[in-house]
C-alpha positions in Angstrom: 122.9 85.2 102.0 125.5 82.6 101.2 127.1 82.7 97.8 127.3 79.0 97.7 123.6 78.5 97.1 122.5 77.0 93.9 120.7 79.1 91.3 117.3 77.6 92.3 118.0 78.2 96.0 118.9 81.8 95.2 115.8 82.3 93.2 113.7 80.9 96.0 115.4 83.1 98.5 114.8 86.2 96.4 111.2 85.4 95.9 110.7 84.9 99.7 112.5 88.2 100.4 110.2 90.0 97.9 107.1 88.4 99.5 108.2 89.7 102.9 109.0 93.2 101.6 105.8 93.6 99.7 103.2 92.5 102.3 102.5 93.2 106.0 102.6 89.5 106.8 101.8 86.1 105.3 99.5 83.6 107.0 99.7 79.9 106.5 95.9 79.7 106.2 95.5 82.3 103.4 98.8 81.9 101.5 100.1 78.4 102.2 102.6 78.3 99.4 104.2 81.6 100.2 104.3 80.8 103.9 106.0 77.5 103.2 108.6 79.3 101.0 109.4 81.8 103.7 109.4 79.1 106.4 111.9 77.0 104.4 114.4 79.9 104.1 113.6 81.6 107.4 117.1 81.1 109.0 118.9 82.7 106.1 116.2 85.4 105.7 116.3 86.3 109.4 120.1 86.6 109.3 120.2 88.7 106.2 117.4 91.2 107.2 118.8 91.5 110.7 122.4 92.1 109.7 121.7 94.3 106.7 118.6 96.3 107.7 118.1 95.7 111.4 114.7 94.2 110.8 113.4 91.2 112.8 111.7 88.3 111.0 108.9 86.6 113.0 107.9 83.1 111.8 105.4 81.1 113.9 103.3 78.0 113.1 100.7 80.4 111.6 102.3 83.5 110.3 105.5 85.0 108.8 106.1 88.7 109.2 109.1 91.0 108.5 109.0 93.9 111.0 109.9 96.7 108.6 110.6 100.1 110.2 111.6 102.9 107.9 114.7 105.0 108.4 112.8 108.1 107.3 109.1 108.5 107.4 107.6 109.7 104.1 104.1 111.1 103.4 103.2 108.1 101.2 103.6 105.7 104.1 100.2 106.8 105.4 97.1 104.6 105.4 95.1 106.0 102.5 91.7 105.3 104.1 92.6 107.3 107.2 91.7 111.0 107.1 93.0 112.4 110.4 95.3 111.6 113.4 92.3 110.3 115.3 91.9 107.4 112.9 95.4 106.3 113.6 95.0 106.7 117.3 91.8 104.6 117.3 93.5 101.9 115.1 96.3 101.7 117.7 93.9 101.6 120.7 92.0 98.8 119.0 95.2 96.8 118.6 96.0 97.4 122.2 92.6 96.0 123.3 92.8 93.0 120.9 96.3 92.0 122.2 94.6 91.2 125.5 92.1 88.7 124.0 92.4 85.0 123.6 92.8 83.6 120.1 89.5 83.7 118.1 87.7 85.2 121.1 84.5 87.1 120.3 83.8 90.6 121.4 81.2 93.3 121.0 81.8 96.7 119.5 80.3 98.2 122.7 83.0 96.5 124.8 85.7 97.7 122.5 84.7 101.3 122.5 84.1 101.4 126.2 87.7 100.1 126.8 89.1 102.5 124.3 87.3 105.4 125.7 88.5 104.6 129.2 92.1 104.1 128.1 92.0 107.3 126.0 90.9 109.3 129.0 93.8 108.0 131.1 96.1 109.2 128.3 94.5 112.6 128.2 92.5 112.0 125.0 88.8 112.7 124.9 86.5 110.6 122.8 82.8 111.2 122.4 80.9 108.4 120.8 77.8 110.5 120.4 79.9 112.7 118.0 79.4 111.4 114.5 82.9 112.4 113.4 84.4 110.3 116.2 82.3 107.3 115.2 83.3 107.7 111.6 87.0 107.6 112.7 86.3 104.4 114.6 84.6 102.9 111.6 87.6 103.7 109.4 89.9 102.0 112.0 87.7 99.0 112.2 87.4 98.5 108.5 91.2 98.7 108.2 91.5 96.0 110.9 89.1 93.8 108.9 91.1 94.5 105.7 94.2 93.3 107.4 92.4 90.2 108.6 92.8 91.2 112.3 89.0 91.2 112.9 86.1 89.4 111.4 82.5 90.6 111.7 80.2 87.9 112.9 77.0 89.9 113.2 76.2 93.5 112.3 78.3 96.1 110.5 80.1 99.3 111.4 78.1 101.7 109.2 74.9 100.9 111.0 76.6 101.8 114.3 78.0 105.0 112.8 74.4 106.1 111.9 73.0 105.0 115.2 75.4 104.5 118.1 72.9 102.3 120.0 73.6 99.6 117.4 76.2 96.9 118.0 78.5 94.6 116.1 79.8 91.2 117.1 83.4 90.5 116.1 85.9 87.7 116.3 89.6 88.4 116.9 91.7 86.4 114.5 95.1 84.9 115.3 96.8 87.7 113.4 95.9 90.3 116.0 98.9 89.5 118.2 101.4 90.1 115.4 100.3 93.4 113.9 102.3 95.7 116.2 106.1 95.6 115.8 108.2 94.6 118.8 110.7 97.0 120.4 113.7 96.4 122.6 112.3 98.3 125.6 108.9 99.4 126.9 107.2 101.5 124.2 106.2 104.3 126.7 109.9 104.9 127.4 110.5 106.4 123.9 110.3 110.2 123.8 110.7 110.8 120.1 109.8 108.7 117.0 113.4 108.6 115.9 114.3 106.7 119.1 112.2 103.8 117.9 114.7 103.0 115.1 118.0 103.7 116.9 118.2 100.7 119.1 121.5 98.7 118.9 120.0 95.4 119.9 117.8 92.8 118.3 115.4 90.9 120.5 115.0 87.4 119.3 111.9 85.2 119.7 113.5 83.6 122.7 114.1 86.9 124.3 117.9 86.9 123.7 119.7 90.0 122.6 122.5 90.2 120.0 124.7 93.3 120.3 126.5 94.9 117.4 128.7 98.0 117.1 126.1 100.7 117.1 127.8 103.2 114.8 128.5 100.6 112.0 125.3 98.8 112.2 123.1 101.9 112.6 124.6 103.5 109.4 124.2 100.3 107.4 120.7 99.7 108.6 119.5 103.3 107.8 121.0 103.2 104.3 119.7 99.8 103.3 116.2 100.5 104.8 116.0 103.5 102.6 117.1 101.7 99.5 114.6 98.9 100.2 111.6 101.0 101.1 111.9 104.3 99.1 111.6 104.6 95.3 114.5 107.0 94.9 117.1 108.1 97.5 119.5 110.8 96.3 123.0 111.4 97.7 121.7 114.7 99.0 119.1 112.9 101.1 121.7 111.2 103.3 123.8 112.7 106.1 127.4 113.4 105.3 128.5 110.2 107.0 125.9 108.1 105.3 126.7 109.6 101.9 130.4 108.7 102.3 129.3 105.2 103.2 127.1 104.9 100.1 129.9 106.2 97.9 132.7 104.1 99.3 130.6 100.9 99.7 128.7 101.1 96.5 129.7 97.7 95.2 129.0 96.0 98.5 125.5 97.6 98.7 124.6 96.7 95.1 125.9 93.2 95.4 124.2 92.4 98.7 120.8 93.9 97.8 120.8 92.3 94.4 121.8 88.9 95.7 119.1 88.9 98.3 116.1 90.6 96.5 116.8 90.8 92.8 116.8 94.6 92.9 119.3 96.0 90.4 121.4 99.0 91.5 123.0 101.5 89.2 125.1 104.5 90.0 123.9 107.8 88.4 125.2 111.3 89.0 122.4 112.1 91.5 122.8 108.9 93.5 122.6 105.1 93.6 119.2 104.0 92.3 117.7 100.6 92.6 115.0 99.2 90.3 113.2 95.9 89.6 114.5 94.4 86.3 111.0 93.1 85.5 107.5 94.0 86.5 106.8 92.7 90.0 103.0 92.4 90.5 103.2 92.3 94.3 104.7 95.8 94.5 103.3 99.2 93.7 105.4 100.4 90.8 106.0 103.5 88.8 105.0 103.9 86.0 101.8 102.0 86.8 98.6 101.2 84.9 96.7 104.4 85.7 96.1 107.2 83.2 97.5 109.6 85.8 100.8 107.6 85.7 100.8 108.2 81.9 100.2 111.9 82.5 103.2 112.0 84.8 105.4 110.4 82.2 104.2 112.8 79.5 104.7 115.8 81.8 108.2 114.6 82.7 109.1 114.2 79.0 107.9 117.7 78.2 109.8 119.2 81.2 113.0 117.4 80.3 112.7 118.8 76.7 112.2 122.3 78.1 115.2 122.0 80.4 117.4 121.0 77.5 116.0 123.8 75.4 116.8 126.3 78.1 113.2 127.4 78.6 113.0 130.7 80.5 110.5 129.4 83.1 112.8 126.7 84.4 115.9 127.7 86.4 118.7 125.6 87.7 118.7 125.2 91.5 120.9 123.5 94.1 121.7 119.7 94.2 120.8 119.1 90.5 117.2 120.4 90.9 115.3 122.9 88.7 112.8 125.4 89.8 109.6 126.5 88.0 106.5 128.4 89.0 103.4 126.3 89.7 101.4 128.4 87.2 103.8 127.4 84.4 103.4 123.7 85.2 99.6 124.2 85.2 99.9 125.7 81.7 102.0 122.8 80.6 99.5 120.2 81.9 96.7 122.1 80.1 98.7 122.0 76.8 99.2 118.2 77.2 95.5 117.7 77.8 94.6 119.7 74.7 96.8 117.4 72.7 96.2 114.0 74.3 92.8 114.3 75.9 91.4 111.5 73.6 93.7 109.0 75.3 93.0 110.1 78.9 90.3 108.8 81.2 87.0 110.7 81.4 87.9 111.8 85.0 91.2 113.5 83.9 89.6 115.0 80.8 87.0 116.8 82.9 89.0 117.7 86.0 90.0 121.3 86.6 93.6 122.0 85.5 94.7 123.2 88.9 93.3 120.0 90.6 94.9 117.8 87.8 98.2 119.5 88.2 98.2 118.9 91.9 97.3 115.2 91.3 100.4 115.0 89.0 102.6 116.7 91.5 101.3 114.5 94.3 102.2 111.3 92.4 105.6 112.8 91.2 106.4 113.9 94.8 105.7 110.4 96.2 108.0 108.9 93.7 110.6 111.5 94.3 110.5 113.0 90.9 109.4 116.5 92.0 108.5 118.5 95.0 106.4 121.6 95.6 105.5 124.1 98.2 103.0 126.8 97.6 103.6 128.4 94.2 107.1 126.8 93.8 107.8 123.5 92.1 111.2 121.8 92.1 112.1 119.2 89.5 114.3 116.5 91.1 117.2 114.8 89.2 115.5 111.4 88.7 112.7 113.1 86.6 114.8 112.6 83.5 114.9 108.8 84.1 111.1 108.5 83.9 109.8 109.9 80.7 107.3 108.6 78.2 105.4 109.2 75.0 102.3 107.6 73.4 102.8 105.1 70.7 100.9 105.3 67.3 99.4 108.1 65.3 97.3 110.4 67.4 95.1 111.4 64.5 93.9 107.9 64.0 92.9 107.4 67.7 89.3 107.5 68.7 88.2 108.8 72.0 88.7 106.2 74.7 89.3 105.8 78.4 93.0 105.4 78.1 95.9 104.8 75.8 99.2 102.9 75.5 102.3 104.7 76.6 105.9 103.8 75.9 108.0 104.6 79.0 111.7 104.4 79.8 112.2 101.5 82.2 112.9 102.3 85.9 116.6 103.2 86.4 117.4 103.5 82.7 119.2 106.5 81.3 
């Protein structure tokens, strides 16, 4: 992004960048203002994202999409509605079929599943549509396609087909269907590992042209910036030795470029370079959020930090600034917190078993890179101390409710 831009232009550019980062795509039909904003700044946006992250920006007369590939795959990058690998496979098979259709062409569910079944057999996968579990997987894939606006149901609905596979559904493929899958520099079948998808040294433009860069330099920069843009916390220890040296020596460059383009504010802490939004950004999923479980995580973090400072016997220092504690000790702590603060928690969390509640807390903390656990072992990660909170007001005066107000340290603050 050029420094010579006016303040208004910079603010517009940052807003457009945030829109692209926070959504799979933007259609002119559904979000005309956002689409026009991206369209107006598309050249500068395309240049910045390609140079800095190796991501392609696709802008057509109908849709704008930033093709975001992660540098490292994380568990939270899943589709929450999908329950098993078959769901993902059917989602991909459906996209493959839809790419061969004309715009706004109608299709029957029976046509779709016949084509998917035949293609799956060619690939060595066996699908049995008389199997209820297989039909449920297909239903989950279809519903996600409808959520994305790729398919529209014209007549019928998937649940009826799941109950009785003799039923049918009439769909219409939308214009979005051709843009869901990311493009790659070479034939997809030629990739042997998932890491190869993100190690190409070329960018294929909309006109089919290729722009070559120094692979080593660009690859390192792309991986580092992708992680900072996509992951909530990236510790120095998470990087390779070469990437870590790059982050440490190019800190000012990285902070300046990312802040200028997106508005993310970077600060250097002992554990690494952390980026945070200076204000609440409604289009992103943020921590802490509005859920009571988020409150519980902040309270738990606060209690854990206090115990670390007090030298509690159950918490022992580990490598890379981490601390170790037994899962049973954390369960006991969560139980203590519930006994004190239950009146401010939701009914669901008040009534949930302590083991299940502790695992919910650990799942959220793990996804935000504040903790990790395996079996009976829990590791507290360095950024935990940056995300602590306590309830405001006098607890004795609180009446039982379905939640409370928590005061939390802002993201990235000491």
